[in-house]
PQR file of N, CA, C, O and H, with PARSE charges and radii, in Angstrom:
ATOM      1  N   MET A   1     224.811 193.326 138.513 -0.4000 1.5000
ATOM      2  CA  MET A   1     223.587 193.607 139.995 -0.0000 2.0000
ATOM      3  C   MET A   1     222.723 192.145 140.459  0.5500 1.7000
ATOM      4  O   MET A   1     222.317 191.256 139.710 -0.5500 1.4000
ATOM      5  N   TYR A   2     222.629 192.224 141.637 -0.4000 1.5000
ATOM      6  CA  TYR A   2     221.580 190.901 141.876 -0.0000 2.0000
ATOM      7  C   TYR A   2     220.616 191.490 142.717  0.5500 1.7000
ATOM      8  O   TYR A   2     220.901 192.484 143.384 -0.5500 1.4000
ATOM      9  H   TYR A   2     222.959 192.946 142.245  0.4000 1.0000
ATOM     10  N   LEU A   3     219.446 190.944 142.749 -0.4000 1.5000
ATOM     11  CA  LEU A   3     218.279 191.045 143.434 -0.0000 2.0000
ATOM     12  C   LEU A   3     217.981 190.083 144.342  0.5500 1.7000
ATOM     13  O   LEU A   3     218.065 188.918 143.955 -0.5500 1.4000
ATOM     14  H   LEU A   3     219.215 190.136 142.207  0.4000 1.0000
ATOM     15  N   HIS A   4     217.588 190.340 145.679 -0.4000 1.5000
ATOM     16  CA  HIS A   4     217.194 189.280 146.311 -0.0000 2.0000
ATOM     17  C   HIS A   4     215.540 189.007 145.862  0.5500 1.7000
ATOM     18  O   HIS A   4     214.756 189.938 146.047 -0.5500 1.4000
ATOM     19  H   HIS A   4     217.520 191.286 145.994  0.4000 1.0000
ATOM     20  N   VAL A   5     215.200 188.144 145.467 -0.4000 1.5000
ATOM     21  CA  VAL A   5     213.203 187.750 145.305 -0.0000 2.0000
ATOM     22  C   VAL A   5     212.756 187.143 146.353  0.5500 1.7000
ATOM     23  O   VAL A   5     211.526 187.155 146.308 -0.5500 1.4000
ATOM     24  H   VAL A   5     215.837 187.388 145.317  0.4000 1.0000
ATOM     25  N   GLY A   6     213.330 186.361 147.723 -0.4000 1.5000
ATOM     26  CA  GLY A   6     212.471 185.652 148.432 -0.0000 2.0000
ATOM     27  C   GLY A   6     213.522 184.582 148.699  0.5500 1.7000
ATOM     28  O   GLY A   6     214.425 184.151 147.982 -0.5500 1.4000
ATOM     29  H   GLY A   6     214.329 186.351 147.760  0.4000 1.0000
ATOM     30  N   GLU A   7     213.180 184.308 149.818 -0.4000 1.5000
ATOM     31  CA  GLU A   7     214.210 183.064 150.514 -0.0000 2.0000
ATOM     32  C   GLU A   7     215.232 183.096 150.420  0.5500 1.7000
ATOM     33  O   GLU A   7     215.664 184.022 151.107 -0.5500 1.4000
ATOM     34  H   GLU A   7     212.446 184.658 150.400  0.4000 1.0000
ATOM     35  N   GLU A   8     216.212 182.430 149.774 -0.4000 1.5000
ATOM     36  CA  GLU A   8     217.613 182.448 149.841 -0.0000 2.0000
ATOM     37  C   GLU A   8     218.007 182.703 147.907  0.5500 1.7000
ATOM     38  O   GLU A   8     218.953 182.215 147.289 -0.5500 1.4000
ATOM     39  H   GLU A   8     215.861 181.678 149.216  0.4000 1.0000
ATOM     40  N   MET A   9     217.271 183.312 147.550 -0.4000 1.5000
ATOM     41  CA  MET A   9     217.353 183.005 146.121 -0.0000 2.0000
ATOM     42  C   MET A   9     217.451 184.607 145.736  0.5500 1.7000
ATOM     43  O   MET A   9     216.695 185.487 146.147 -0.5500 1.4000
ATOM     44  H   MET A   9     216.503 183.709 148.052  0.4000 1.0000
ATOM     45  N   VAL A  10     218.529 184.756 144.880 -0.4000 1.5000
ATOM     46  CA  VAL A  10     218.728 186.262 143.896 -0.0000 2.0000
ATOM     47  C   VAL A  10     218.902 185.755 142.661  0.5500 1.7000
ATOM     48  O   VAL A  10     219.261 184.603 142.415 -0.5500 1.4000
ATOM     49  H   VAL A  10     219.143 184.041 144.546  0.4000 1.0000
ATOM     50  N   VAL A  11     218.581 186.844 141.654 -0.4000 1.5000
ATOM     51  CA  VAL A  11     218.651 186.835 140.458 -0.0000 2.0000
ATOM     52  C   VAL A  11     219.413 188.151 139.789  0.5500 1.7000
ATOM     53  O   VAL A  11     219.373 189.293 140.246 -0.5500 1.4000
ATOM     54  H   VAL A  11     218.289 187.780 141.853  0.4000 1.0000
ATOM     55  N   ARG A  12     220.099 187.727 138.629 -0.4000 1.5000
ATOM     56  CA  ARG A  12     220.634 188.862 137.974 -0.0000 2.0000
ATOM     57  C   ARG A  12     219.852 189.857 137.341  0.5500 1.7000
ATOM     58  O   ARG A  12     219.006 189.630 136.477 -0.5500 1.4000
ATOM     59  H   ARG A  12     220.132 186.799 138.258  0.4000 1.0000
ATOM     60  N   THR A  13     220.254 191.314 137.937 -0.4000 1.5000
ATOM     61  CA  THR A  13     218.853 191.875 137.139 -0.0000 2.0000
ATOM     62  C   THR A  13     219.330 192.012 135.732  0.5500 1.7000
ATOM     63  O   THR A  13     218.329 192.226 135.048 -0.5500 1.4000
ATOM     64  H   THR A  13     220.941 191.498 138.640  0.4000 1.0000
ATOM     65  N   ASP A  14     220.078 191.995 135.210 -0.4000 1.5000
ATOM     66  CA  ASP A  14     219.966 192.029 133.797 -0.0000 2.0000
ATOM     67  C   ASP A  14     219.166 190.866 132.949  0.5500 1.7000
ATOM     68  O   ASP A  14     218.821 190.917 131.768 -0.5500 1.4000
ATOM     69  H   ASP A  14     220.891 191.821 135.765  0.4000 1.0000
ATOM     70  N   ASP A  15     218.992 189.917 133.795 -0.4000 1.5000
ATOM     71  CA  ASP A  15     217.819 188.652 133.391 -0.0000 2.0000
ATOM     72  C   ASP A  15     216.471 188.842 133.580  0.5500 1.7000
ATOM     73  O   ASP A  15     215.648 188.229 132.900 -0.5500 1.4000
ATOM     74  H   ASP A  15     219.272 189.875 134.754  0.4000 1.0000
ATOM     75  N   ILE A  16     216.159 189.629 134.435 -0.4000 1.5000
ATOM     76  CA  ILE A  16     214.813 189.710 134.670 -0.0000 2.0000
ATOM     77  C   ILE A  16     214.067 190.679 133.378  0.5500 1.7000
ATOM     78  O   ILE A  16     214.537 191.734 132.953 -0.5500 1.4000
ATOM     79  H   ILE A  16     216.827 190.127 134.987  0.4000 1.0000
ATOM     80  N   VAL A  17     212.984 190.115 132.968 -0.4000 1.5000
ATOM     81  CA  VAL A  17     212.276 190.416 131.980 -0.0000 2.0000
ATOM     82  C   VAL A  17     210.908 191.605 132.566  0.5500 1.7000
ATOM     83  O   VAL A  17     210.612 192.693 132.071 -0.5500 1.4000
ATOM     84  H   VAL A  17     212.602 189.258 133.314  0.4000 1.0000
ATOM     85  N   ALA A  18     210.387 191.017 133.569 -0.4000 1.5000
ATOM     86  CA  ALA A  18     209.404 191.594 134.188 -0.0000 2.0000
ATOM     87  C   ALA A  18     209.029 191.504 135.733  0.5500 1.7000
ATOM     88  O   ALA A  18     209.039 190.396 136.269 -0.5500 1.4000
ATOM     89  H   ALA A  18     210.627 190.133 133.971  0.4000 1.0000
ATOM     90  N   ILE A  19     208.680 192.709 136.506 -0.4000 1.5000
ATOM     91  CA  ILE A  19     208.034 192.188 137.683 -0.0000 2.0000
ATOM     92  C   ILE A  19     206.635 192.438 137.756  0.5500 1.7000
ATOM     93  O   ILE A  19     206.196 193.584 137.854 -0.5500 1.4000
ATOM     94  H   ILE A  19     208.672 193.609 136.071  0.4000 1.0000
ATOM     95  N   ILE A  20     205.742 191.191 137.704 -0.4000 1.5000
ATOM     96  CA  ILE A  20     204.587 191.457 137.901 -0.0000 2.0000
ATOM     97  C   ILE A  20     203.751 191.060 139.202  0.5500 1.7000
ATOM     98  O   ILE A  20     203.831 190.060 139.916 -0.5500 1.4000
ATOM     99  H   ILE A  20     206.099 190.260 137.625  0.4000 1.0000
ATOM    100  N   ASP A  21     202.815 192.327 139.279 -0.4000 1.5000
ATOM    101  CA  ASP A  21     202.049 192.390 140.809 -0.0000 2.0000
ATOM    102  C   ASP A  21     200.735 191.525 140.468  0.5500 1.7000
ATOM    103  O   ASP A  21     200.027 191.790 139.497 -0.5500 1.4000
ATOM    104  H   ASP A  21     202.750 193.139 138.700  0.4000 1.0000
ATOM    105  N   VAL A  22     200.460 190.402 141.408 -0.4000 1.5000
ATOM    106  CA  VAL A  22     199.707 189.440 141.490 -0.0000 2.0000
ATOM    107  C   VAL A  22     198.419 189.989 141.566  0.5500 1.7000
ATOM    108  O   VAL A  22     197.762 189.704 140.565 -0.5500 1.4000
ATOM    109  H   VAL A  22     201.036 190.186 142.197  0.4000 1.0000
ATOM    110  N   SER A  23     197.847 190.638 142.344 -0.4000 1.5000
ATOM    111  CA  SER A  23     196.691 191.333 142.554 -0.0000 2.0000
ATOM    112  C   SER A  23     196.189 192.371 141.365  0.5500 1.7000
ATOM    113  O   SER A  23     195.002 192.623 141.157 -0.5500 1.4000
ATOM    114  H   SER A  23     198.381 190.870 143.157  0.4000 1.0000
ATOM    115  N   SER A  24     197.235 192.897 140.663 -0.4000 1.5000
ATOM    116  CA  SER A  24     196.795 193.604 139.470 -0.0000 2.0000
ATOM    117  C   SER A  24     196.632 193.166 138.212  0.5500 1.7000
ATOM    118  O   SER A  24     196.045 193.856 137.378 -0.5500 1.4000
ATOM    119  H   SER A  24     198.199 192.692 140.831  0.4000 1.0000
ATOM    120  N   SER A  25     197.162 191.901 137.922 -0.4000 1.5000
ATOM    121  CA  SER A  25     197.014 191.085 136.626 -0.0000 2.0000
ATOM    122  C   SER A  25     196.096 189.915 136.292  0.5500 1.7000
ATOM    123  O   SER A  25     196.357 188.725 136.464 -0.5500 1.4000
ATOM    124  H   SER A  25     197.638 191.341 138.600  0.4000 1.0000
ATOM    125  N   GLY A  26     194.917 190.470 135.759 -0.4000 1.5000
ATOM    126  CA  GLY A  26     193.942 189.678 135.147 -0.0000 2.0000
ATOM    127  C   GLY A  26     194.513 188.297 134.483  0.5500 1.7000
ATOM    128  O   GLY A  26     193.831 187.289 134.668 -0.5500 1.4000
ATOM    129  H   GLY A  26     194.705 191.437 135.619  0.4000 1.0000
ATOM    130  N   PHE A  27     195.579 188.194 133.811 -0.4000 1.5000
ATOM    131  CA  PHE A  27     195.787 187.377 132.941 -0.0000 2.0000
ATOM    132  C   PHE A  27     196.620 185.882 134.196  0.5500 1.7000
ATOM    133  O   PHE A  27     196.618 184.704 133.836 -0.5500 1.4000
ATOM    134  H   PHE A  27     196.133 189.012 133.661  0.4000 1.0000
ATOM    135  N   ILE A  28     197.029 186.195 135.130 -0.4000 1.5000
ATOM    136  CA  ILE A  28     197.921 185.464 136.405 -0.0000 2.0000
ATOM    137  C   ILE A  28     197.671 183.870 136.020  0.5500 1.7000
ATOM    138  O   ILE A  28     198.568 183.144 135.591 -0.5500 1.4000
ATOM    139  H   ILE A  28     197.030 187.151 135.422  0.4000 1.0000
ATOM    140  N   LYS A  29     195.866 183.309 136.316 -0.4000 1.5000
ATOM    141  CA  LYS A  29     195.612 182.010 136.289 -0.0000 2.0000
ATOM    142  C   LYS A  29     196.188 181.668 134.752  0.5500 1.7000
ATOM    143  O   LYS A  29     197.101 180.844 134.798 -0.5500 1.4000
ATOM    144  H   LYS A  29     195.137 183.899 136.664  0.4000 1.0000
ATOM    145  N   GLU A  30     195.914 182.040 133.652 -0.4000 1.5000
ATOM    146  CA  GLU A  30     196.462 181.753 132.316 -0.0000 2.0000
ATOM    147  C   GLU A  30     198.302 181.578 132.363  0.5500 1.7000
ATOM    148  O   GLU A  30     198.899 180.539 132.080 -0.5500 1.4000
ATOM    149  H   GLU A  30     195.172 182.709 133.615  0.4000 1.0000
ATOM    150  N   PHE A  31     198.887 182.767 132.757 -0.4000 1.5000
ATOM    151  CA  PHE A  31     199.988 182.462 132.731 -0.0000 2.0000
ATOM    152  C   PHE A  31     200.894 181.635 133.695  0.5500 1.7000
ATOM    153  O   PHE A  31     202.045 181.431 133.308 -0.5500 1.4000
ATOM    154  H   PHE A  31     198.402 183.611 132.987  0.4000 1.0000
ATOM    155  N   ILE A  32     200.448 181.053 135.104 -0.4000 1.5000
ATOM    156  CA  ILE A  32     200.944 179.917 135.613 -0.0000 2.0000
ATOM    157  C   ILE A  32     200.296 178.825 135.099  0.5500 1.7000
ATOM    158  O   ILE A  32     200.513 177.758 135.675 -0.5500 1.4000
ATOM    159  H   ILE A  32     199.513 181.218 135.418  0.4000 1.0000
ATOM    160  N   THR A  33     199.560 178.824 134.165 -0.4000 1.5000
ATOM    161  CA  THR A  33     199.155 177.467 133.575 -0.0000 2.0000
ATOM    162  C   THR A  33     199.642 177.022 132.376  0.5500 1.7000
ATOM    163  O   THR A  33     199.528 175.866 131.968 -0.5500 1.4000
ATOM    164  H   THR A  33     199.384 179.690 133.697  0.4000 1.0000
ATOM    165  N   ASN A  34     200.511 178.473 131.458 -0.4000 1.5000
ATOM    166  CA  ASN A  34     201.026 178.210 130.535 -0.0000 2.0000
ATOM    167  C   ASN A  34     202.645 177.999 130.682  0.5500 1.7000
ATOM    168  O   ASN A  34     203.459 177.642 129.829 -0.5500 1.4000
ATOM    169  H   ASN A  34     200.603 179.412 131.789  0.4000 1.0000
ATOM    170  N   ASN A  35     202.810 178.307 131.921 -0.4000 1.5000
ATOM    171  CA  ASN A  35     204.164 178.274 132.536 -0.0000 2.0000
ATOM    172  C   ASN A  35     204.563 177.393 133.415  0.5500 1.7000
ATOM    173  O   ASN A  35     205.759 177.439 133.702 -0.5500 1.4000
ATOM    174  H   ASN A  35     202.150 178.597 132.613  0.4000 1.0000
ATOM    175  N   ASN A  36     203.842 176.519 133.982 -0.4000 1.5000
ATOM    176  CA  ASN A  36     203.815 176.063 135.587 -0.0000 2.0000
ATOM    177  C   ASN A  36     205.441 175.127 135.496  0.5500 1.7000
ATOM    178  O   ASN A  36     205.997 174.790 136.542 -0.5500 1.4000
ATOM    179  H   ASN A  36     202.871 176.483 133.749  0.4000 1.0000
ATOM    180  N   ASP A  37     205.981 174.836 134.266 -0.4000 1.5000
ATOM    181  CA  ASP A  37     207.055 173.760 134.645 -0.0000 2.0000
ATOM    182  C   ASP A  37     208.166 175.018 134.761  0.5500 1.7000
ATOM    183  O   ASP A  37     209.324 174.794 135.111 -0.5500 1.4000
ATOM    184  H   ASP A  37     205.530 175.110 133.417  0.4000 1.0000
ATOM    185  N   LYS A  38     207.710 176.293 134.446 -0.4000 1.5000
ATOM    186  CA  LYS A  38     209.261 177.089 134.940 -0.0000 2.0000
ATOM    187  C   LYS A  38     209.455 177.749 136.376  0.5500 1.7000
ATOM    188  O   LYS A  38     210.473 178.290 136.807 -0.5500 1.4000
ATOM    189  H   LYS A  38     206.769 176.475 134.162  0.4000 1.0000
ATOM    190  N   ILE A  39     208.073 177.551 137.093 -0.4000 1.5000
ATOM    191  CA  ILE A  39     207.879 178.364 138.269 -0.0000 2.0000
ATOM    192  C   ILE A  39     208.211 178.104 139.404  0.5500 1.7000
ATOM    193  O   ILE A  39     207.672 177.076 139.813 -0.5500 1.4000
ATOM    194  H   ILE A  39     207.246 177.112 136.743  0.4000 1.0000
ATOM    195  N   HIS A  40     209.159 178.800 140.415 -0.4000 1.5000
ATOM    196  CA  HIS A  40     209.838 178.435 141.640 -0.0000 2.0000
ATOM    197  C   HIS A  40     208.853 179.232 142.374  0.5500 1.7000
ATOM    198  O   HIS A  40     208.488 180.379 142.113 -0.5500 1.4000
ATOM    199  H   HIS A  40     209.596 179.635 140.083  0.4000 1.0000
ATOM    200  N   ARG A  41     208.505 178.533 143.245 -0.4000 1.5000
ATOM    201  CA  ARG A  41     207.750 179.073 144.409 -0.0000 2.0000
ATOM    202  C   ARG A  41     208.890 179.191 145.534  0.5500 1.7000
ATOM    203  O   ARG A  41     209.450 178.190 145.981 -0.5500 1.4000
ATOM    204  H   ARG A  41     208.801 177.602 143.456  0.4000 1.0000
ATOM    205  N   LEU A  42     209.250 180.772 146.044 -0.4000 1.5000
ATOM    206  CA  LEU A  42     210.009 181.175 147.201 -0.0000 2.0000
ATOM    207  C   LEU A  42     209.326 181.521 148.357  0.5500 1.7000
ATOM    208  O   LEU A  42     209.878 182.220 149.207 -0.5500 1.4000
ATOM    209  H   LEU A  42     208.795 181.585 145.681  0.4000 1.0000
ATOM    210  N   SER A  43     207.901 181.015 148.526 -0.4000 1.5000
ATOM    211  CA  SER A  43     207.737 181.320 149.800 -0.0000 2.0000
ATOM    212  C   SER A  43     206.294 180.240 150.478  0.5500 1.7000
ATOM    213  O   SER A  43     205.383 179.876 149.734 -0.5500 1.4000
ATOM    214  H   SER A  43     207.452 180.448 147.836  0.4000 1.0000
ATOM    215  N   LYS A  44     206.327 180.034 151.309 -0.4000 1.5000
ATOM    216  CA  LYS A  44     205.151 178.845 151.829 -0.0000 2.0000
ATOM    217  C   LYS A  44     204.147 180.065 152.079  0.5500 1.7000
ATOM    218  O   LYS A  44     203.011 179.592 152.044 -0.5500 1.4000
ATOM    219  H   LYS A  44     207.067 180.330 151.913  0.4000 1.0000
ATOM    220  N   GLY A  45     204.106 181.281 152.290 -0.4000 1.5000
ATOM    221  CA  GLY A  45     202.865 182.156 152.893 -0.0000 2.0000
ATOM    222  C   GLY A  45     202.507 182.715 151.326  0.5500 1.7000
ATOM    223  O   GLY A  45     202.727 182.236 150.214 -0.5500 1.4000
ATOM    224  H   GLY A  45     205.029 181.665 152.319  0.4000 1.0000
ATOM    225  N   VAL A  46     201.943 183.783 151.721 -0.4000 1.5000
ATOM    226  CA  VAL A  46     201.404 185.050 150.574 -0.0000 2.0000
ATOM    227  C   VAL A  46     202.527 185.172 149.491  0.5500 1.7000
ATOM    228  O   VAL A  46     203.716 185.468 149.615 -0.5500 1.4000
ATOM    229  H   VAL A  46     201.764 184.172 152.624  0.4000 1.0000
ATOM    230  N   ILE A  47     201.619 184.784 148.157 -0.4000 1.5000
ATOM    231  CA  ILE A  47     202.661 185.485 146.871 -0.0000 2.0000
ATOM    232  C   ILE A  47     202.109 186.436 146.525  0.5500 1.7000
ATOM    233  O   ILE A  47     200.953 186.414 146.103 -0.5500 1.4000
ATOM    234  H   ILE A  47     200.653 184.544 148.057  0.4000 1.0000
ATOM    235  N   LYS A  48     203.030 187.790 146.661 -0.4000 1.5000
ATOM    236  CA  LYS A  48     202.500 188.856 145.818 -0.0000 2.0000
ATOM    237  C   LYS A  48     203.116 189.398 144.774  0.5500 1.7000
ATOM    238  O   LYS A  48     202.894 190.551 144.407 -0.5500 1.4000
ATOM    239  H   LYS A  48     203.970 187.808 147.004  0.4000 1.0000
ATOM    240  N   SER A  49     204.145 188.413 144.069 -0.4000 1.5000
ATOM    241  CA  SER A  49     204.495 189.146 142.987 -0.0000 2.0000
ATOM    242  C   SER A  49     205.098 188.005 141.748  0.5500 1.7000
ATOM    243  O   SER A  49     204.693 186.871 142.002 -0.5500 1.4000
ATOM    244  H   SER A  49     204.325 187.476 144.367  0.4000 1.0000
ATOM    245  N   PHE A  50     205.612 188.043 140.997 -0.4000 1.5000
ATOM    246  CA  PHE A  50     206.076 187.321 140.049 -0.0000 2.0000
ATOM    247  C   PHE A  50     207.312 188.005 139.621  0.5500 1.7000
ATOM    248  O   PHE A  50     207.201 189.177 139.263 -0.5500 1.4000
ATOM    249  H   PHE A  50     205.942 188.964 140.791  0.4000 1.0000
ATOM    250  N   VAL A  51     208.683 187.342 139.603 -0.4000 1.5000
ATOM    251  CA  VAL A  51     209.680 187.610 138.860 -0.0000 2.0000
ATOM    252  C   VAL A  51     210.013 187.098 137.581  0.5500 1.7000
ATOM    253  O   VAL A  51     210.589 186.011 137.623 -0.5500 1.4000
ATOM    254  H   VAL A  51     208.773 186.389 139.893  0.4000 1.0000
ATOM    255  N   VAL A  52     209.856 187.474 136.699 -0.4000 1.5000
ATOM    256  CA  VAL A  52     209.926 186.638 135.269 -0.0000 2.0000
ATOM    257  C   VAL A  52     211.449 187.253 134.566  0.5500 1.7000
ATOM    258  O   VAL A  52     211.757 188.370 134.151 -0.5500 1.4000
ATOM    259  H   VAL A  52     209.388 188.357 136.665  0.4000 1.0000
ATOM    260  N   THR A  53     212.155 186.034 134.654 -0.4000 1.5000
ATOM    261  CA  THR A  53     213.582 186.264 134.172 -0.0000 2.0000
ATOM    262  C   THR A  53     213.300 185.273 132.670  0.5500 1.7000
ATOM    263  O   THR A  53     212.365 184.528 132.375 -0.5500 1.4000
ATOM    264  H   THR A  53     211.905 185.126 134.991  0.4000 1.0000
ATOM    265  N   LYS A  54     214.749 185.713 131.810 -0.4000 1.5000
ATOM    266  CA  LYS A  54     214.885 184.833 130.970 -0.0000 2.0000
ATOM    267  C   LYS A  54     214.624 183.489 130.851  0.5500 1.7000
ATOM    268  O   LYS A  54     214.205 183.192 129.732 -0.5500 1.4000
ATOM    269  H   LYS A  54     215.509 186.318 132.050  0.4000 1.0000
ATOM    270  N   ASP A  55     214.792 182.032 132.085 -0.4000 1.5000
ATOM    271  CA  ASP A  55     214.935 181.148 132.497 -0.0000 2.0000
ATOM    272  C   ASP A  55     213.878 180.599 133.126  0.5500 1.7000
ATOM    273  O   ASP A  55     213.449 179.509 132.748 -0.5500 1.4000
ATOM    274  H   ASP A  55     215.132 182.274 132.994  0.4000 1.0000
ATOM    275  N   PHE A  56     213.309 181.276 134.175 -0.4000 1.5000
ATOM    276  CA  PHE A  56     212.457 181.126 134.898 -0.0000 2.0000
ATOM    277  C   PHE A  56     211.359 182.145 135.726  0.5500 1.7000
ATOM    278  O   PHE A  56     211.364 183.374 135.655 -0.5500 1.4000
ATOM    279  H   PHE A  56     213.658 182.161 134.482  0.4000 1.0000
ATOM    280  N   ILE A  57     210.652 181.517 136.330 -0.4000 1.5000
ATOM    281  CA  ILE A  57     209.332 182.608 136.974 -0.0000 2.0000
ATOM    282  C   ILE A  57     209.361 181.954 138.457  0.5500 1.7000
ATOM    283  O   ILE A  57     209.137 180.824 138.890 -0.5500 1.4000
ATOM    284  H   ILE A  57     210.648 180.519 136.388  0.4000 1.0000
ATOM    285  N   TYR A  58     209.837 183.506 139.181 -0.4000 1.5000
ATOM    286  CA  TYR A  58     209.963 183.352 140.507 -0.0000 2.0000
ATOM    287  C   TYR A  58     208.719 183.739 141.122  0.5500 1.7000
ATOM    288  O   TYR A  58     208.259 184.807 140.719 -0.5500 1.4000
ATOM    289  H   TYR A  58     210.019 184.424 138.829  0.4000 1.0000
ATOM    290  N   GLN A  59     207.833 182.899 142.321 -0.4000 1.5000
ATOM    291  CA  GLN A  59     206.451 183.469 142.876 -0.0000 2.0000
ATOM    292  C   GLN A  59     207.377 184.374 144.124  0.5500 1.7000
ATOM    293  O   GLN A  59     208.071 183.734 144.914 -0.5500 1.4000
ATOM    294  H   GLN A  59     208.207 182.032 142.649  0.4000 1.0000
ATOM    295  N   SER A  60     207.316 185.656 144.188 -0.4000 1.5000
ATOM    296  CA  SER A  60     208.036 185.926 145.530 -0.0000 2.0000
ATOM    297  C   SER A  60     206.954 186.910 146.537  0.5500 1.7000
ATOM    298  O   SER A  60     206.026 187.673 146.271 -0.5500 1.4000
ATOM    299  H   SER A  60     206.752 186.175 143.546  0.4000 1.0000
ATOM    300  N   PRO A  61     207.604 186.454 147.800 -0.5600 1.5000
ATOM    301  CA  PRO A  61     206.550 186.986 148.756  0.2800 2.0000
ATOM    302  C   PRO A  61     206.923 188.374 148.897  0.5500 1.7000
ATOM    303  O   PRO A  61     206.747 188.711 150.068 -0.5500 1.4000
ATOM    304  N   PHE A  62     207.418 189.428 148.102 -0.4000 1.5000
ATOM    305  CA  PHE A  62     207.754 190.881 148.112 -0.0000 2.0000
ATOM    306  C   PHE A  62     206.755 191.508 146.976  0.5500 1.7000
ATOM    307  O   PHE A  62     206.480 190.990 145.895 -0.5500 1.4000
ATOM    308  H   PHE A  62     207.561 189.155 147.151  0.4000 1.0000
ATOM    309  N   SER A  63     206.310 192.685 147.466 -0.4000 1.5000
ATOM    310  CA  SER A  63     205.458 193.346 146.562 -0.0000 2.0000
ATOM    311  C   SER A  63     206.203 193.889 145.467  0.5500 1.7000
ATOM    312  O   SER A  63     207.294 194.394 145.730 -0.5500 1.4000
ATOM    313  H   SER A  63     206.534 193.107 148.345  0.4000 1.0000
ATOM    314  N   SER A  64     205.806 193.870 144.306 -0.4000 1.5000
ATOM    315  CA  SER A  64     206.388 194.198 143.076 -0.0000 2.0000
ATOM    316  C   SER A  64     207.008 195.804 143.257  0.5500 1.7000
ATOM    317  O   SER A  64     207.905 196.329 142.597 -0.5500 1.4000
ATOM    318  H   SER A  64     204.920 193.459 144.093  0.4000 1.0000
ATOM    319  N   GLN A  65     206.420 196.231 144.084 -0.4000 1.5000
ATOM    320  CA  GLN A  65     206.529 197.843 144.303 -0.0000 2.0000
ATOM    321  C   GLN A  65     208.180 197.780 144.993  0.5500 1.7000
ATOM    322  O   GLN A  65     209.171 198.318 144.500 -0.5500 1.4000
ATOM    323  H   GLN A  65     205.691 195.804 144.620  0.4000 1.0000
ATOM    324  N   THR A  66     208.117 196.833 146.460 -0.4000 1.5000
ATOM    325  CA  THR A  66     209.295 196.474 146.852 -0.0000 2.0000
ATOM    326  C   THR A  66     210.651 196.283 146.091  0.5500 1.7000
ATOM    327  O   THR A  66     211.784 196.709 146.313 -0.5500 1.4000
ATOM    328  H   THR A  66     207.312 196.396 146.860  0.4000 1.0000
ATOM    329  N   LEU A  67     210.037 195.365 144.963 -0.4000 1.5000
ATOM    330  CA  LEU A  67     211.462 194.734 144.248 -0.0000 2.0000
ATOM    331  C   LEU A  67     211.760 195.963 143.023  0.5500 1.7000
ATOM    332  O   LEU A  67     212.856 196.112 142.483 -0.5500 1.4000
ATOM    333  H   LEU A  67     209.117 195.019 144.783  0.4000 1.0000
ATOM    334  N   LYS A  68     211.106 196.403 142.866 -0.4000 1.5000
ATOM    335  CA  LYS A  68     210.958 197.591 141.618 -0.0000 2.0000
ATOM    336  C   LYS A  68     212.030 198.675 142.151  0.5500 1.7000
ATOM    337  O   LYS A  68     212.914 199.210 141.481 -0.5500 1.4000
ATOM    338  H   LYS A  68     210.216 196.282 143.306  0.4000 1.0000
ATOM    339  N   LYS A  69     211.718 198.883 143.619 -0.4000 1.5000
ATOM    340  CA  LYS A  69     212.469 200.231 144.596 -0.0000 2.0000
ATOM    341  C   LYS A  69     213.999 199.852 144.127  0.5500 1.7000
ATOM    342  O   LYS A  69     214.776 200.511 143.437 -0.5500 1.4000
ATOM    343  H   LYS A  69     211.000 198.449 144.163  0.4000 1.0000
ATOM    344  N   ARG A  70     214.214 198.184 144.919 -0.4000 1.5000
ATOM    345  CA  ARG A  70     215.137 197.675 144.943 -0.0000 2.0000
ATOM    346  C   ARG A  70     216.484 197.629 143.594  0.5500 1.7000
ATOM    347  O   ARG A  70     217.714 197.655 143.589 -0.5500 1.4000
ATOM    348  H   ARG A  70     213.583 197.648 145.480  0.4000 1.0000
ATOM    349  N   CYS A  71     215.586 197.562 142.750 -0.4000 1.5000
ATOM    350  CA  CYS A  71     216.390 197.599 141.273 -0.0000 2.0000
ATOM    351  C   CYS A  71     216.997 198.902 141.463  0.5500 1.7000
ATOM    352  O   CYS A  71     218.207 199.114 141.540 -0.5500 1.4000
ATOM    353  H   CYS A  71     214.586 197.540 142.754  0.4000 1.0000
ATOM    354  N   ARG A  72     216.051 199.772 141.534 -0.4000 1.5000
ATOM    355  CA  ARG A  72     216.174 201.120 141.124 -0.0000 2.0000
ATOM    356  C   ARG A  72     217.336 201.702 141.916  0.5500 1.7000
ATOM    357  O   ARG A  72     218.067 202.570 141.441 -0.5500 1.4000
ATOM    358  H   ARG A  72     215.067 199.599 141.472  0.4000 1.0000
ATOM    359  N   ALA A  73     217.510 201.106 143.359 -0.4000 1.5000
ATOM    360  CA  ALA A  73     218.341 201.505 144.306 -0.0000 2.0000
ATOM    361  C   ALA A  73     219.623 201.068 144.128  0.5500 1.7000
ATOM    362  O   ALA A  73     220.546 201.637 144.709 -0.5500 1.4000
ATOM    363  H   ALA A  73     216.916 200.400 143.745  0.4000 1.0000
ATOM    364  N   LYS A  74     219.843 199.956 143.266 -0.4000 1.5000
ATOM    365  CA  LYS A  74     220.979 199.220 142.870 -0.0000 2.0000
ATOM    366  C   LYS A  74     221.508 199.844 141.929  0.5500 1.7000
ATOM    367  O   LYS A  74     222.702 200.143 141.919 -0.5500 1.4000
ATOM    368  H   LYS A  74     219.093 199.493 142.794  0.4000 1.0000
ATOM    369  N   SER A  75     220.629 200.141 140.948 -0.4000 1.5000
ATOM    370  CA  SER A  75     221.439 200.702 139.861 -0.0000 2.0000
ATOM    371  C   SER A  75     222.102 202.348 140.166  0.5500 1.7000
ATOM    372  O   SER A  75     223.040 202.734 139.468 -0.5500 1.4000
ATOM    373  H   SER A  75     219.659 199.897 140.957  0.4000 1.0000
ATOM    374  N   LEU A  76     221.580 203.155 141.146 -0.4000 1.5000
ATOM    375  CA  LEU A  76     222.231 204.326 141.280 -0.0000 2.0000
ATOM    376  C   LEU A  76     223.727 204.258 141.386  0.5500 1.7000
ATOM    377  O   LEU A  76     224.385 205.291 141.510 -0.5500 1.4000
ATOM    378  H   LEU A  76     220.818 202.842 141.713  0.4000 1.0000
TER
END
């Protein structure tokens, strides 16, 4: 299965390691600094979540709750 994470980007759900809400995570600044070379920004607007995969980190304009619901809906 695939998950649309923003703009025209889809990722395989099997490759997703974590979906992190930007506003509720205290370690985001350190996380971005340590992984800056792997980050792909998918929106020119507000970033609401990070989708961490095996190879990359995507900054998504969708909330973590929305992305998690989409993952669950596709797995049914």
